[in-house]
PDB file with one MODEL, atoms N, CA, C and O in Angstrom:
MODEL        1
ATOM      1  N   MET A   1       0.849  -1.184   0.000  1.00  0.00           N
ATOM      2  CA  MET A   1       0.000   0.000   0.000  1.00  0.00           C
ATOM      3  C   MET A   1       0.892   1.244   0.000  1.00  0.00           C
ATOM      4  O   MET A   1       1.815   1.338   0.810  1.00  0.00           O
ATOM      5  N   PRO A   2       0.628   2.206  -0.903  1.00  0.00           N
ATOM      6  CA  PRO A   2       1.469   3.398  -0.976  1.00  0.00           C
ATOM      7  C   PRO A   2       1.249   4.314   0.217  1.00  0.00           C
ATOM      8  O   PRO A   2       0.138   4.427   0.736  1.00  0.00           O
ATOM      9  N   GLY A   3       2.330   4.970   0.645  1.00  0.00           N
ATOM     10  CA  GLY A   3       2.234   5.954   1.715  1.00  0.00           C
ATOM     11  C   GLY A   3       1.833   7.299   1.147  1.00  0.00           C
ATOM     12  O   GLY A   3       1.722   7.462  -0.068  1.00  0.00           O
ATOM     13  N   HIS A   4       1.615   8.264   2.028  1.00  0.00           N
ATOM     14  CA  HIS A   4       1.205   9.588   1.563  1.00  0.00           C
ATOM     15  C   HIS A   4       2.292  10.254   0.721  1.00  0.00           C
ATOM     16  O   HIS A   4       1.977  11.073  -0.142  1.00  0.00           O
ATOM     17  N   GLU A   5       3.557   9.922   0.951  1.00  0.00           N
ATOM     18  CA  GLU A   5       4.656  10.494   0.164  1.00  0.00           C
ATOM     19  C   GLU A   5       4.555  10.078  -1.300  1.00  0.00           C
ATOM     20  O   GLU A   5       4.921  10.844  -2.191  1.00  0.00           O
ATOM     21  N   ASP A   6       4.054   8.852  -1.553  1.00  0.00           N
ATOM     22  CA  ASP A   6       3.941   8.350  -2.919  1.00  0.00           C
ATOM     23  C   ASP A   6       2.817   9.038  -3.694  1.00  0.00           C
ATOM     24  O   ASP A   6       2.818   9.020  -4.925  1.00  0.00           O
ATOM     25  N   LEU A   7       1.870   9.635  -2.998  1.00  0.00           N
ATOM     26  CA  LEU A   7       0.713  10.254  -3.641  1.00  0.00           C
ATOM     27  C   LEU A   7       0.878  11.748  -3.887  1.00  0.00           C
ATOM     28  O   LEU A   7       0.007  12.375  -4.489  1.00  0.00           O
ATOM     29  N   MET A   8       1.988  12.324  -3.427  1.00  0.00           N
ATOM     30  CA  MET A   8       2.202  13.767  -3.569  1.00  0.00           C
ATOM     31  C   MET A   8       2.747  14.114  -4.949  1.00  0.00           C
ATOM     32  O   MET A   8       3.420  13.310  -5.595  1.00  0.00           O
ATOM     33  N   PHE A   9       2.440  15.326  -5.378  1.00  0.00           N
ATOM     34  CA  PHE A   9       2.983  15.823  -6.629  1.00  0.00           C
ATOM     35  C   PHE A   9       4.481  16.067  -6.454  1.00  0.00           C
ATOM     36  O   PHE A   9       4.893  16.603  -5.426  1.00  0.00           O
ATOM     37  N   PRO A  10       5.302  15.689  -7.427  1.00  0.00           N
ATOM     38  CA  PRO A  10       6.732  15.971  -7.309  1.00  0.00           C
ATOM     39  C   PRO A  10       7.027  17.436  -7.629  1.00  0.00           C
ATOM     40  O   PRO A  10       6.306  18.071  -8.399  1.00  0.00           O
ATOM     41  N   CYS A  11       8.067  17.947  -7.045  1.00  0.00           N
ATOM     42  CA  CYS A  11       8.506  19.318  -7.345  1.00  0.00           C
ATOM     43  C   CYS A  11       9.365  19.259  -8.603  1.00  0.00           C
ATOM     44  O   CYS A  11      10.447  18.671  -8.594  1.00  0.00           O
ATOM     45  N   LEU A  12       8.884  19.864  -9.678  1.00  0.00           N
ATOM     46  CA  LEU A  12       9.616  19.823 -10.936  1.00  0.00           C
ATOM     47  C   LEU A  12      10.893  20.655 -10.886  1.00  0.00           C
ATOM     48  O   LEU A  12      11.876  20.328 -11.551  1.00  0.00           O
ATOM     49  N   TRP A  13      10.880  21.727 -10.103  1.00  0.00           N
ATOM     50  CA  TRP A  13      12.099  22.525  -9.924  1.00  0.00           C
ATOM     51  C   TRP A  13      13.199  21.666  -9.306  1.00  0.00           C
ATOM     52  O   TRP A  13      14.334  21.637  -9.782  1.00  0.00           O
ATOM     53  N   LYS A  14      12.833  20.975  -8.244  1.00  0.00           N
ATOM     54  CA  LYS A  14      13.802  20.143  -7.538  1.00  0.00           C
ATOM     55  C   LYS A  14      14.249  18.965  -8.405  1.00  0.00           C
ATOM     56  O   LYS A  14      15.417  18.576  -8.379  1.00  0.00           O
ATOM     57  N   LYS A  15      13.329  18.411  -9.160  1.00  0.00           N
ATOM     58  CA  LYS A  15      13.620  17.242  -9.986  1.00  0.00           C
ATOM     59  C   LYS A  15      14.568  17.581 -11.137  1.00  0.00           C
ATOM     60  O   LYS A  15      15.520  16.847 -11.402  1.00  0.00           O
ATOM     61  N   TYR A  16      14.302  18.694 -11.817  1.00  0.00           N
ATOM     62  CA  TYR A  16      15.076  19.013 -13.012  1.00  0.00           C
ATOM     63  C   TYR A  16      16.181  20.040 -12.800  1.00  0.00           C
ATOM     64  O   TYR A  16      17.211  19.979 -13.472  1.00  0.00           O
ATOM     65  N   LEU A  17      15.987  20.976 -11.887  1.00  0.00           N
ATOM     66  CA  LEU A  17      16.984  22.015 -11.652  1.00  0.00           C
ATOM     67  C   LEU A  17      17.812  21.768 -10.392  1.00  0.00           C
ATOM     68  O   LEU A  17      18.811  22.446 -10.153  1.00  0.00           O
ATOM     69  N   HIS A  18      17.389  20.794  -9.592  1.00  0.00           N
ATOM     70  CA  HIS A  18      18.076  20.407  -8.354  1.00  0.00           C
ATOM     71  C   HIS A  18      18.141  21.527  -7.322  1.00  0.00           C
ATOM     72  O   HIS A  18      19.087  21.607  -6.538  1.00  0.00           O
ATOM     73  N   ILE A  19      17.118  22.400  -7.328  1.00  0.00           N
ATOM     74  CA  ILE A  19      16.966  23.415  -6.287  1.00  0.00           C
ATOM     75  C   ILE A  19      15.513  23.403  -5.836  1.00  0.00           C
ATOM     76  O   ILE A  19      14.614  23.075  -6.610  1.00  0.00           O
ATOM     77  N   GLU A  20      15.295  23.761  -4.585  1.00  0.00           N
ATOM     78  CA  GLU A  20      13.930  23.809  -4.073  1.00  0.00           C
ATOM     79  C   GLU A  20      13.222  25.062  -4.576  1.00  0.00           C
ATOM     80  O   GLU A  20      13.838  26.114  -4.748  1.00  0.00           O
ATOM     81  N   CYS A  21      11.930  24.932  -4.805  1.00  0.00           N
ATOM     82  CA  CYS A  21      11.135  26.088  -5.207  1.00  0.00           C
ATOM     83  C   CYS A  21      10.563  26.751  -3.944  1.00  0.00           C
ATOM     84  O   CYS A  21      10.784  26.275  -2.831  1.00  0.00           O
ATOM     85  N   MET A  22       9.839  27.833  -4.129  1.00  0.00           N
ATOM     86  CA  MET A  22       9.267  28.541  -2.980  1.00  0.00           C
ATOM     87  C   MET A  22       8.109  27.784  -2.353  1.00  0.00           C
ATOM     88  O   MET A  22       7.691  28.110  -1.242  1.00  0.00           O
ATOM     89  N   GLY A  23       7.588  26.788  -3.036  1.00  0.00           N
ATOM     90  CA  GLY A  23       6.474  26.009  -2.506  1.00  0.00           C
ATOM     91  C   GLY A  23       6.887  24.665  -1.930  1.00  0.00           C
ATOM     92  O   GLY A  23       6.051  23.924  -1.414  1.00  0.00           O
ATOM     93  N   CYS A  24       8.170  24.349  -2.015  1.00  0.00           N
ATOM     94  CA  CYS A  24       8.632  23.053  -1.508  1.00  0.00           C
ATOM     95  C   CYS A  24       8.331  22.933  -0.011  1.00  0.00           C
ATOM     96  O   CYS A  24       8.699  23.799   0.783  1.00  0.00           O
ATOM     97  N   GLY A  25       7.671  21.865   0.347  1.00  0.00           N
ATOM     98  CA  GLY A  25       7.329  21.603   1.734  1.00  0.00           C
ATOM     99  C   GLY A  25       5.869  21.838   2.062  1.00  0.00           C
ATOM    100  O   GLY A  25       5.401  21.408   3.116  1.00  0.00           O
ATOM    101  N   PHE A  26       5.130  22.515   1.178  1.00  0.00           N
ATOM    102  CA  PHE A  26       3.739  22.832   1.480  1.00  0.00           C
ATOM    103  C   PHE A  26       2.884  21.576   1.601  1.00  0.00           C
ATOM    104  O   PHE A  26       2.116  21.439   2.553  1.00  0.00           O
ATOM    105  N   GLN A  27       3.009  20.663   0.647  1.00  0.00           N
ATOM    106  CA  GLN A  27       2.199  19.437   0.698  1.00  0.00           C
ATOM    107  C   GLN A  27       2.498  18.635   1.961  1.00  0.00           C
ATOM    108  O   GLN A  27       1.585  18.147   2.628  1.00  0.00           O
ATOM    109  N   ARG A  28       3.767  18.504   2.280  1.00  0.00           N
ATOM    110  CA  ARG A  28       4.139  17.745   3.475  1.00  0.00           C
ATOM    111  C   ARG A  28       3.651  18.438   4.746  1.00  0.00           C
ATOM    112  O   ARG A  28       3.285  17.771   5.713  1.00  0.00           O
ATOM    113  N   SER A  29       3.643  19.776   4.750  1.00  0.00           N
ATOM    114  CA  SER A  29       3.161  20.487   5.937  1.00  0.00           C
ATOM    115  C   SER A  29       1.656  20.293   6.119  1.00  0.00           C
ATOM    116  O   SER A  29       1.180  20.201   7.250  1.00  0.00           O
ATOM    117  N   VAL A  30       0.908  20.230   5.025  1.00  0.00           N
ATOM    118  CA  VAL A  30      -0.533  19.981   5.120  1.00  0.00           C
ATOM    119  C   VAL A  30      -0.785  18.577   5.657  1.00  0.00           C
ATOM    120  O   VAL A  30      -1.681  18.377   6.477  1.00  0.00           O
ATOM    121  N   VAL A  31      -0.004  17.608   5.201  1.00  0.00           N
ATOM    122  CA  VAL A  31      -0.124  16.240   5.721  1.00  0.00           C
ATOM    123  C   VAL A  31       0.170  16.230   7.219  1.00  0.00           C
ATOM    124  O   VAL A  31      -0.525  15.567   7.989  1.00  0.00           O
ATOM    125  N   LEU A  32       1.200  16.965   7.627  1.00  0.00           N
ATOM    126  CA  LEU A  32       1.517  17.046   9.052  1.00  0.00           C
ATOM    127  C   LEU A  32       0.375  17.683   9.843  1.00  0.00           C
ATOM    128  O   LEU A  32       0.106  17.275  10.973  1.00  0.00           O
ATOM    129  N   LEU A  33      -0.296  18.675   9.264  1.00  0.00           N
ATOM    130  CA  LEU A  33      -1.460  19.279   9.926  1.00  0.00           C
ATOM    131  C   LEU A  33      -2.556  18.246  10.143  1.00  0.00           C
ATOM    132  O   LEU A  33      -3.135  18.166  11.226  1.00  0.00           O
ATOM    133  N   PHE A  34      -2.839  17.454   9.111  1.00  0.00           N
ATOM    134  CA  PHE A  34      -3.868  16.417   9.237  1.00  0.00           C
ATOM    135  C   PHE A  34      -3.484  15.354  10.257  1.00  0.00           C
ATOM    136  O   PHE A  34      -4.353  14.708  10.842  1.00  0.00           O
ATOM    137  N   GLN A  35      -2.197  15.174  10.468  1.00  0.00           N
ATOM    138  CA  GLN A  35      -1.728  14.211  11.460  1.00  0.00           C
ATOM    139  C   GLN A  35      -1.668  14.821  12.862  1.00  0.00           C
ATOM    140  O   GLN A  35      -1.341  14.126  13.824  1.00  0.00           O
ATOM    141  N   GLY A  36      -1.978  16.100  12.981  1.00  0.00           N
ATOM    142  CA  GLY A  36      -1.982  16.765  14.276  1.00  0.00           C
ATOM    143  C   GLY A  36      -0.619  17.259  14.725  1.00  0.00           C
ATOM    144  O   GLY A  36      -0.453  17.627  15.888  1.00  0.00           O
ATOM    145  N   GLN A  37       0.340  17.274  13.848  1.00  0.00           N
ATOM    146  CA  GLN A  37       1.692  17.727  14.183  1.00  0.00           C
ATOM    147  C   GLN A  37       1.834  19.196  13.754  1.00  0.00           C
ATOM    148  O   GLN A  37       2.460  19.505  12.740  1.00  0.00           O
ATOM    149  N   PHE A  38       1.246  20.074  14.541  1.00  0.00           N
ATOM    150  CA  PHE A  38       1.131  21.483  14.171  1.00  0.00           C
ATOM    151  C   PHE A  38       2.470  22.211  14.166  1.00  0.00           C
ATOM    152  O   PHE A  38       2.732  23.019  13.275  1.00  0.00           O
ATOM    153  N   GLU A  39       3.303  21.939  15.134  1.00  0.00           N
ATOM    154  CA  GLU A  39       4.609  22.592  15.182  1.00  0.00           C
ATOM    155  C   GLU A  39       5.495  22.110  14.037  1.00  0.00           C
ATOM    156  O   GLU A  39       6.192  22.911  13.413  1.00  0.00           O
ATOM    157  N   ALA A  40       5.474  20.819  13.759  1.00  0.00           N
ATOM    158  CA  ALA A  40       6.268  20.264  12.658  1.00  0.00           C
ATOM    159  C   ALA A  40       5.795  20.830  11.319  1.00  0.00           C
ATOM    160  O   ALA A  40       6.604  21.071  10.422  1.00  0.00           O
ATOM    161  N   ALA A  41       4.491  21.041  11.187  1.00  0.00           N
ATOM    162  CA  ALA A  41       3.949  21.626   9.952  1.00  0.00           C
ATOM    163  C   ALA A  41       4.486  23.034   9.750  1.00  0.00           C
ATOM    164  O   ALA A  41       4.829  23.423   8.634  1.00  0.00           O
ATOM    165  N   PHE A  42       4.556  23.799  10.841  1.00  0.00           N
ATOM    166  CA  PHE A  42       5.094  25.165  10.741  1.00  0.00           C
ATOM    167  C   PHE A  42       6.560  25.144  10.338  1.00  0.00           C
ATOM    168  O   PHE A  42       6.975  25.921   9.479  1.00  0.00           O
ATOM    169  N   TYR A  43       7.344  24.273  10.941  1.00  0.00           N
ATOM    170  CA  TYR A  43       8.771  24.206  10.608  1.00  0.00           C
ATOM    171  C   TYR A  43       8.997  23.684   9.191  1.00  0.00           C
ATOM    172  O   TYR A  43       9.988  24.039   8.553  1.00  0.00           O
ATOM    173  N   MET A  44       8.093  22.851   8.697  1.00  0.00           N
ATOM    174  CA  MET A  44       8.219  22.338   7.331  1.00  0.00           C
ATOM    175  C   MET A  44       7.958  23.462   6.321  1.00  0.00           C
ATOM    176  O   MET A  44       8.671  23.588   5.325  1.00  0.00           O
ATOM    177  N   TYR A  45       6.926  24.279   6.589  1.00  0.00           N
ATOM    178  CA  TYR A  45       6.561  25.360   5.672  1.00  0.00           C
ATOM    179  C   TYR A  45       5.867  26.452   6.478  1.00  0.00           C
ATOM    180  O   TYR A  45       4.664  26.359   6.723  1.00  0.00           O
ATOM    181  N   PRO A  46       6.597  27.483   6.895  1.00  0.00           N
ATOM    182  CA  PRO A  46       6.044  28.502   7.806  1.00  0.00           C
ATOM    183  C   PRO A  46       4.790  29.214   7.315  1.00  0.00           C
ATOM    184  O   PRO A  46       4.009  29.697   8.135  1.00  0.00           O
ATOM    185  N   ALA A  47       4.577  29.295   6.035  1.00  0.00           N
ATOM    186  CA  ALA A  47       3.410  30.017   5.520  1.00  0.00           C
ATOM    187  C   ALA A  47       2.153  29.163   5.476  1.00  0.00           C
ATOM    188  O   ALA A  47       1.120  29.622   4.988  1.00  0.00           O
ATOM    189  N   VAL A  48       2.212  27.940   5.972  1.00  0.00           N
ATOM    190  CA  VAL A  48       1.061  27.045   5.854  1.00  0.00           C
ATOM    191  C   VAL A  48      -0.171  27.628   6.550  1.00  0.00           C
ATOM    192  O   VAL A  48      -1.273  27.550   6.006  1.00  0.00           O
ATOM    193  N   TYR A  49      -0.011  28.198   7.720  1.00  0.00           N
ATOM    194  CA  TYR A  49      -1.166  28.723   8.458  1.00  0.00           C
ATOM    195  C   TYR A  49      -1.721  29.986   7.811  1.00  0.00           C
ATOM    196  O   TYR A  49      -2.937  30.136   7.691  1.00  0.00           O
ATOM    197  N   THR A  50      -0.852  30.888   7.398  1.00  0.00           N
ATOM    198  CA  THR A  50      -1.342  32.121   6.779  1.00  0.00           C
ATOM    199  C   THR A  50      -1.967  31.838   5.414  1.00  0.00           C
ATOM    200  O   THR A  50      -2.894  32.538   5.007  1.00  0.00           O
ATOM    201  N   LEU A  51      -1.476  30.828   4.704  1.00  0.00           N
ATOM    202  CA  LEU A  51      -2.098  30.447   3.438  1.00  0.00           C
ATOM    203  C   LEU A  51      -3.489  29.859   3.662  1.00  0.00           C
ATOM    204  O   LEU A  51      -4.409  30.123   2.889  1.00  0.00           O
ATOM    205  N   LEU A  52      -3.642  29.067   4.715  1.00  0.00           N
ATOM    206  CA  LEU A  52      -4.960  28.525   5.027  1.00  0.00           C
ATOM    207  C   LEU A  52      -5.940  29.637   5.385  1.00  0.00           C
ATOM    208  O   LEU A  52      -7.109  29.586   5.003  1.00  0.00           O
ATOM    209  N   VAL A  53      -5.460  30.648   6.122  1.00  0.00           N
ATOM    210  CA  VAL A  53      -6.302  31.801   6.450  1.00  0.00           C
ATOM    211  C   VAL A  53      -6.673  32.544   5.162  1.00  0.00           C
ATOM    212  O   VAL A  53      -7.827  32.928   4.976  1.00  0.00           O
ATOM    213  N   LEU A  54      -5.696  32.744   4.278  1.00  0.00           N
ATOM    214  CA  LEU A  54      -5.954  33.419   3.005  1.00  0.00           C
ATOM    215  C   LEU A  54      -7.007  32.681   2.192  1.00  0.00           C
ATOM    216  O   LEU A  54      -7.972  33.294   1.734  1.00  0.00           O
ATOM    217  N   PHE A  55      -6.839  31.378   2.004  1.00  0.00           N
ATOM    218  CA  PHE A  55      -7.801  30.616   1.207  1.00  0.00           C
ATOM    219  C   PHE A  55      -9.173  30.560   1.880  1.00  0.00           C
ATOM    220  O   PHE A  55     -10.202  30.635   1.208  1.00  0.00           O
ATOM    221  N   GLY A  56      -9.185  30.429   3.201  1.00  0.00           N
ATOM    222  CA  GLY A  56     -10.456  30.424   3.928  1.00  0.00           C
ATOM    223  C   GLY A  56     -11.185  31.743   3.779  1.00  0.00           C
ATOM    224  O   GLY A  56     -12.390  31.762   3.528  1.00  0.00           O
ATOM    225  N   PHE A  57     -10.459  32.858   3.934  1.00  0.00           N
ATOM    226  CA  PHE A  57     -11.085  34.165   3.785  1.00  0.00           C
ATOM    227  C   PHE A  57     -11.534  34.395   2.344  1.00  0.00           C
ATOM    228  O   PHE A  57     -12.588  34.986   2.113  1.00  0.00           O
ATOM    229  N   LEU A  58     -10.748  33.937   1.376  1.00  0.00           N
ATOM    230  CA  LEU A  58     -11.132  34.078  -0.027  1.00  0.00           C
ATOM    231  C   LEU A  58     -12.457  33.376  -0.305  1.00  0.00           C
ATOM    232  O   LEU A  58     -13.328  33.929  -0.976  1.00  0.00           O
ATOM    233  N   ILE A  59     -12.607  32.172   0.206  1.00  0.00           N
ATOM    234  CA  ILE A  59     -13.860  31.431   0.010  1.00  0.00           C
ATOM    235  C   ILE A  59     -15.028  32.170   0.653  1.00  0.00           C
ATOM    236  O   ILE A  59     -16.097  32.291   0.054  1.00  0.00           O
ATOM    237  N   LEU A  60     -14.822  32.667   1.878  1.00  0.00           N
ATOM    238  CA  LEU A  60     -15.885  33.421   2.554  1.00  0.00           C
ATOM    239  C   LEU A  60     -16.222  34.712   1.813  1.00  0.00           C
ATOM    240  O   LEU A  60     -17.389  35.081   1.682  1.00  0.00           O
ATOM    241  N   HIS A  61     -15.184  35.391   1.332  1.00  0.00           N
ATOM    242  CA  HIS A  61     -15.414  36.651   0.605  1.00  0.00           C
ATOM    243  C   HIS A  61     -16.170  36.405  -0.700  1.00  0.00           C
ATOM    244  O   HIS A  61     -17.040  37.194  -1.068  1.00  0.00           O
ATOM    245  N   LEU A  62     -15.848  35.327  -1.395  1.00  0.00           N
ATOM    246  CA  LEU A  62     -16.571  35.011  -2.629  1.00  0.00           C
ATOM    247  C   LEU A  62     -18.037  34.706  -2.349  1.00  0.00           C
ATOM    248  O   LEU A  62     -18.903  34.994  -3.175  1.00  0.00           O
ATOM    249  N   LYS A  63     -18.313  34.129  -1.196  1.00  0.00           N
ATOM    250  CA  LYS A  63     -19.687  33.773  -0.828  1.00  0.00           C
ATOM    251  C   LYS A  63     -20.467  34.990  -0.298  1.00  0.00           C
ATOM    252  O   LYS A  63     -21.617  35.206  -0.682  1.00  0.00           O
ATOM    253  N   PHE A  64     -19.834  35.786   0.589  1.00  0.00           N
ATOM    254  CA  PHE A  64     -20.557  36.851   1.295  1.00  0.00           C
ATOM    255  C   PHE A  64     -20.223  38.272   0.849  1.00  0.00           C
ATOM    256  O   PHE A  64     -20.889  39.210   1.285  1.00  0.00           O
ATOM    257  N   LYS A  65     -19.228  38.464   0.005  1.00  0.00           N
ATOM    258  CA  LYS A  65     -18.861  39.795  -0.522  1.00  0.00           C
ATOM    259  C   LYS A  65     -18.683  40.832   0.592  1.00  0.00           C
ATOM    260  O   LYS A  65     -19.451  41.790   0.682  1.00  0.00           O
ATOM    261  N   PHE A  66     -17.669  40.638   1.437  1.00  0.00           N
ATOM    262  CA  PHE A  66     -17.385  41.568   2.528  1.00  0.00           C
ATOM    263  C   PHE A  66     -17.038  42.950   1.968  1.00  0.00           C
ATOM    264  O   PHE A  66     -16.473  43.072   0.881  1.00  0.00           O
ATOM    265  N   LYS A  67     -17.386  43.978   2.729  1.00  0.00           N
ATOM    266  CA  LYS A  67     -17.190  45.355   2.291  1.00  0.00           C
ATOM    267  C   LYS A  67     -15.713  45.643   2.001  1.00  0.00           C
ATOM    268  O   LYS A  67     -15.392  46.202   0.952  1.00  0.00           O
ATOM    269  N   TYR A  68     -14.821  45.274   2.907  1.00  0.00           N
ATOM    270  CA  TYR A  68     -13.389  45.520   2.736  1.00  0.00           C
ATOM    271  C   TYR A  68     -12.641  44.230   2.404  1.00  0.00           C
ATOM    272  O   TYR A  68     -11.445  44.114   2.673  1.00  0.00           O
ATOM    273  N   GLY A  69     -13.337  43.278   1.829  1.00  0.00           N
ATOM    274  CA  GLY A  69     -12.757  41.972   1.543  1.00  0.00           C
ATOM    275  C   GLY A  69     -11.568  42.033   0.608  1.00  0.00           C
ATOM    276  O   GLY A  69     -10.582  41.325   0.813  1.00  0.00           O
ATOM    277  N   ALA A  70     -11.645  42.870  -0.418  1.00  0.00           N
ATOM    278  CA  ALA A  70     -10.545  42.968  -1.380  1.00  0.00           C
ATOM    279  C   ALA A  70      -9.280  43.509  -0.718  1.00  0.00           C
ATOM    280  O   ALA A  70      -8.178  43.037  -0.997  1.00  0.00           O
ATOM    281  N   LYS A  71      -9.442  44.496   0.156  1.00  0.00           N
ATOM    282  CA  LYS A  71      -8.275  45.061   0.850  1.00  0.00           C
ATOM    283  C   LYS A  71      -7.682  44.052   1.826  1.00  0.00           C
ATOM    284  O   LYS A  71      -6.461  43.954   1.951  1.00  0.00           O
ATOM    285  N   ILE A  72      -8.528  43.309   2.510  1.00  0.00           N
ATOM    286  CA  ILE A  72      -8.046  42.282   3.433  1.00  0.00           C
ATOM    287  C   ILE A  72      -7.324  41.185   2.664  1.00  0.00           C
ATOM    288  O   ILE A  72      -6.270  40.713   3.090  1.00  0.00           O
ATOM    289  N   LEU A  73      -7.887  40.782   1.534  1.00  0.00           N
ATOM    290  CA  LEU A  73      -7.234  39.768   0.704  1.00  0.00           C
ATOM    291  C   LEU A  73      -5.878  40.250   0.206  1.00  0.00           C
ATOM    292  O   LEU A  73      -4.916  39.482   0.178  1.00  0.00           O
ATOM    293  N   LEU A  74      -5.798  41.498  -0.181  1.00  0.00           N
ATOM    294  CA  LEU A  74      -4.523  42.055  -0.632  1.00  0.00           C
ATOM    295  C   LEU A  74      -3.495  42.020   0.497  1.00  0.00           C
ATOM    296  O   LEU A  74      -2.343  41.646   0.278  1.00  0.00           O
ATOM    297  N   ALA A  75      -3.906  42.406   1.698  1.00  0.00           N
ATOM    298  CA  ALA A  75      -2.993  42.387   2.840  1.00  0.00           C
ATOM    299  C   ALA A  75      -2.546  40.955   3.155  1.00  0.00           C
ATOM    300  O   ALA A  75      -1.372  40.722   3.440  1.00  0.00           O
ATOM    301  N   LEU A  76      -3.469  40.005   3.106  1.00  0.00           N
ATOM    302  CA  LEU A  76      -3.113  38.607   3.339  1.00  0.00           C
ATOM    303  C   LEU A  76      -2.181  38.085   2.254  1.00  0.00           C
ATOM    304  O   LEU A  76      -1.246  37.337   2.537  1.00  0.00           O
ATOM    305  N   PHE A  77      -2.437  38.480   1.018  1.00  0.00           N
ATOM    306  CA  PHE A  77      -1.596  38.058  -0.090  1.00  0.00           C
ATOM    307  C   PHE A  77      -0.172  38.579   0.070  1.00  0.00           C
ATOM    308  O   PHE A  77       0.788  37.824  -0.084  1.00  0.00           O
ATOM    309  N   VAL A  78      -0.031  39.867   0.380  1.00  0.00           N
ATOM    310  CA  VAL A  78       1.294  40.471   0.563  1.00  0.00           C
ATOM    311  C   VAL A  78       2.010  39.824   1.748  1.00  0.00           C
ATOM    312  O   VAL A  78       3.209  39.553   1.676  1.00  0.00           O
ATOM    313  N   THR A  79       1.286  39.577   2.829  1.00  0.00           N
ATOM    314  CA  THR A  79       1.871  38.917   4.001  1.00  0.00           C
ATOM    315  C   THR A  79       2.392  37.534   3.636  1.00  0.00           C
ATOM    316  O   THR A  79       3.501  37.161   4.019  1.00  0.00           O
ATOM    317  N   ASN A  80       1.595  36.780   2.901  1.00  0.00           N
ATOM    318  CA  ASN A  80       2.008  35.435   2.505  1.00  0.00           C
ATOM    319  C   ASN A  80       3.220  35.467   1.584  1.00  0.00           C
ATOM    320  O   ASN A  80       4.141  34.667   1.748  1.00  0.00           O
ATOM    321  N   ILE A  81       3.231  36.358   0.639  1.00  0.00           N
ATOM    322  CA  ILE A  81       4.380  36.461  -0.270  1.00  0.00           C
ATOM    323  C   ILE A  81       5.636  36.807   0.520  1.00  0.00           C
ATOM    324  O   ILE A  81       6.700  36.244   0.266  1.00  0.00           O
ATOM    325  N   ALA A  82       5.525  37.724   1.471  1.00  0.00           N
ATOM    326  CA  ALA A  82       6.686  38.091   2.288  1.00  0.00           C
ATOM    327  C   ALA A  82       7.192  36.892   3.083  1.00  0.00           C
ATOM    328  O   ALA A  82       8.397  36.642   3.119  1.00  0.00           O
ATOM    329  N   ILE A  83       6.303  36.157   3.710  1.00  0.00           N
ATOM    330  CA  ILE A  83       6.712  34.988   4.495  1.00  0.00           C
ATOM    331  C   ILE A  83       7.370  33.947   3.599  1.00  0.00           C
ATOM    332  O   ILE A  83       8.397  33.376   3.966  1.00  0.00           O
ATOM    333  N   ILE A  84       6.795  33.698   2.442  1.00  0.00           N
ATOM    334  CA  ILE A  84       7.336  32.690   1.529  1.00  0.00           C
ATOM    335  C   ILE A  84       8.718  33.095   1.018  1.00  0.00           C
ATOM    336  O   ILE A  84       9.633  32.272   0.990  1.00  0.00           O
ATOM    337  N   VAL A  85       8.873  34.348   0.619  1.00  0.00           N
ATOM    338  CA  VAL A  85      10.162  34.814   0.093  1.00  0.00           C
ATOM    339  C   VAL A  85      11.229  34.813   1.184  1.00  0.00           C
ATOM    340  O   VAL A  85      12.356  34.380   0.945  1.00  0.00           O
ATOM    341  N   ILE A  86      10.885  35.294   2.375  1.00  0.00           N
ATOM    342  CA  ILE A  86      11.858  35.304   3.473  1.00  0.00           C
ATOM    343  C   ILE A  86      12.267  33.881   3.829  1.00  0.00           C
ATOM    344  O   ILE A  86      13.450  33.612   4.037  1.00  0.00           O
ATOM    345  N   ASN A  87      11.312  32.976   3.899  1.00  0.00           N
ATOM    346  CA  ASN A  87      11.625  31.568   4.194  1.00  0.00           C
ATOM    347  C   ASN A  87      12.522  30.977   3.111  1.00  0.00           C
ATOM    348  O   ASN A  87      13.451  30.229   3.416  1.00  0.00           O
ATOM    349  N   TYR A  88      12.254  31.304   1.864  1.00  0.00           N
ATOM    350  CA  TYR A  88      13.054  30.784   0.750  1.00  0.00           C
ATOM    351  C   TYR A  88      14.489  31.278   0.845  1.00  0.00           C
ATOM    352  O   TYR A  88      15.430  30.512   0.641  1.00  0.00           O
ATOM    353  N   ILE A  89      14.653  32.553   1.153  1.00  0.00           N
ATOM    354  CA  ILE A  89      16.013  33.120   1.285  1.00  0.00           C
ATOM    355  C   ILE A  89      16.732  32.461   2.460  1.00  0.00           C
ATOM    356  O   ILE A  89      17.915  32.137   2.355  1.00  0.00           O
ATOM    357  N   LEU A  90      16.032  32.259   3.574  1.00  0.00           N
ATOM    358  CA  LEU A  90      16.661  31.657   4.747  1.00  0.00           C
ATOM    359  C   LEU A  90      17.080  30.211   4.518  1.00  0.00           C
ATOM    360  O   LEU A  90      17.985  29.723   5.195  1.00  0.00           O
ATOM    361  N   LYS A  91      16.447  29.519   3.582  1.00  0.00           N
ATOM    362  CA  LYS A  91      16.852  28.147   3.267  1.00  0.00           C
ATOM    363  C   LYS A  91      18.273  28.082   2.717  1.00  0.00           C
ATOM    364  O   LYS A  91      18.969  27.083   2.894  1.00  0.00           O
ATOM    365  N   PHE A  92      18.696  29.149   2.051  1.00  0.00           N
ATOM    366  CA  PHE A  92      20.000  29.159   1.424  1.00  0.00           C
ATOM    367  C   PHE A  92      21.088  29.762   2.302  1.00  0.00           C
ATOM    368  O   PHE A  92      22.260  29.775   1.925  1.00  0.00           O
ATOM    369  N   ILE A  93      20.709  30.252   3.451  1.00  0.00           N
ATOM    370  CA  ILE A  93      21.701  30.856   4.365  1.00  0.00           C
ATOM    371  C   ILE A  93      22.156  29.814   5.365  1.00  0.00           C
ATOM    372  O   ILE A  93      22.987  30.105   6.225  1.00  0.00           O
TER     373      ILE A  93
ENDMDL
END
């Protein structure tokens, strides 16, 4: 029986260019969340929680059309990009 690692999408950047992309670790961090390993999920991919908040708010905004929803989404998007880029840079230091 295949494990969860066998069912994940491979990182094409890592496979062909031999470097990690900015999304490397996200799938494994989500699996860790489902397993209840919240701290390990954060260390695997620090933006996992803020991305979940972003996607959750996006779904709610599409359904309920919040007054300042677009501005909140923009702030969440910028926050997530900053976390992802900073984490990516720190991987190489």
